[in-house]
C-alpha positions, 0 to 999 in steps of 0.5 A, a space after each residue: 480620195 483625192 479630187 481627181 482632174 475632170 475627165 472626159 467620156 473615156 476616162 469616166 471608168 476610173 474608181 474615183 469618178 465611179 465614187 462620185 457618181 454613186 454620190 450623186 445617186 447613191 442611197 442605202 437599201 439592197 442589192 441581190 445576191 445568192 444567199 451566202 453573198 446577200 449580207 456582204 452584198 447589202 453593206 456594200 449598197 448601204 455603205 453609199 449612204 455615206 457617199 451621198 452624204 458627203 457629196 451633200 456635204 461638199 456642196 453644202 460647203 461650197 455654197 451651193 445648198 443651204 443646209 446648217 444639218 449636213 455635217 451633223 450627220 456625215 461620219 466622214 471628213 468632207 472631200 471636195 467633189 468634182 464641179 460636175 457632182 457638186 452640180 449633180 447635187 444641187 439639182 438633185 436636191 432642190 428638185 426634189 425640195 421643189 416637189 415636196 414644198 408644193 406638196 406641202 403648200 397645197 391644202 395648208 391647213 391639212 396635216 401631211 405625211 412624208 415617208 422616205 424610202 432607204 432614208 439614210 443620212 438624208 436631212 430633209 425633215 430637219 430642214 423642212 421643219 427647222 424653216 417652218 416649225 409649226 408645220 403640221 407634218 409626219 415624217 417616216 425614214 426606212 433604211 437597214 438597222 445598221 444605218 438607222 442606229 448611228 442616224 439616231 445617234 446624230 439625231 440625239 446629239 441635235 436635240 436641245 437648242 438646235 433642234 428644240 421641236 423632237 421631245 416626246 420619242 421612244 427608243 427601241 432596244 438597240 437604238 435602231 428605232 425612234 417613235 415620236 408623234 412627228 418623226 419616225 425611224 424605222 429600222 426594215 429590209 424594203 424586201 419585206 415590204 409586200 402585199 400579204 396576199 403575195 408574201 411568203 414571209 411576214 410583212 413588215 409594220 410600220 409604226 405610226 403611219 396614218 393612212 387616211 392623211 394625203 401622204 408622199 413617198 420618197 425614194 432617191 436612188 433606192 429602188 434601183 438596188 432591188 430586183 424588178 420584182 421586188 422593187 414593184 412590190 415595194 411600190 405596190 405595197 404602199 399604192 394597193 395595200 396599205 393606202 386606201 383608194 380614199 387617200 391622196 398618194 403621191 410618189 417621187 423617184 430619183 434614179 439613173 436612166 440610159 444605160 445603153 449608150 457609151 456613158 451608161 455602159 461604162 457607169 454600170 460596169 464601174 459600179 459593179 465592178 464594186 459590187 453595185 448593181 442597178 437591178 431596175 435600170 434596164 426595165 426603167 431605163 428611159 423617162 417614158 418607162 418611169 412614168 409608165 411604171 408610175 401609172 401602172 402602179 396605181 399613180 393614174 392621176 399624172 405622171 411626170 419625168 425630167 432628165 437632171 439637165 432638162 431640170 437644170 436648164 428649164 426648172 432653174 431661174 437664170 438669176 440662180 444659174 448665175 449664182 451657182 456657175 459663179 461658185 467655182 470654174 464648171 468649163 467641161 460643159 459637155 461632160 456635165 450635160 452627159 452625166 445630167 442626162 443620165 439621172 431623172 426624177 420621176 413624179 406621179 400622184 393619185 387624187 384619192 376618191 374623197 379628194 374628187 368626190 368632195 371637188 376643191 384643190 388637189 393636194 397635187 394640183 401644183 405638181 400639175 400646174 407648176 411643174 414642167 415634165 420633159 416631153 418624151 421626145 426631148 429624151 436622148 
């Protein structure tokens, strides 16, 4: 796919820009369809993982991001993306990195756990450990077997001098699962993650998950592909069933928002024409609804949300804005702001009963004190 000219709003319906928009927000968990089409629909969504991977690699090679592992997990050749897409990838990554780092930094002597939904080819675990080899962290990645298999092959090639931190592990017979003390890859359909009392089918088991550890769950454009009832069931599986109330638990969501204006309608229609349906977008269409979603799902001690435009303007230092602006020309400021106002990061947490009773710093205190959420009045 060649790099097109930066479009105006009227041209945002082109299939080439739709692929770039997917690159900002792609993950790899399922859409929904009649039984006869389910496998084909799932395959389309699974393939969006490489859209996001190539977008990330484009941002890395142009200097937006530092990621020595990005190329290891890309199965396609790098394609230079539009400047607004590269900037979007940068903001998405740095915003979530900031929230993750503040979670890890709290109570530094305490082991933490991260669970990444629809992780695909994400490199976050490798970046975290390579920058801090002594980090006491258990990391889990969940995705379809069709995506975990190539991920594991890439992980195996990394072992040795480049990444000596993963040694004792076991693989499943078909090399779709990897289990170790600190890093685990689970081949799983998220639709099987439900409270057993509410499920009509067998509920998947997550090996090596420690339900007593402070845990952060990541969903980067993943749950949005599920029907709202299934997406809500996944969140409740973690907040109400798997983790007891005594465990501190946080959730980060990165998703599109604002489907009802001109840009949003074009974005939704364009993705739908390629078989990609953003199923929870209508239900969780705004910053307010994203925050309420997390509160209702049990993250009662705090919630926040901000669109990508707000994060760029507010979270990014002037020095860093200057550095990024000088990487490549971005004249289309209005187009950038328009795109950025249609993606958001939302976060919520509960402190856990045990932590509340013993006093001291909350695991999520640095979210409350160090992260600026966008006021609802600021949203378009």
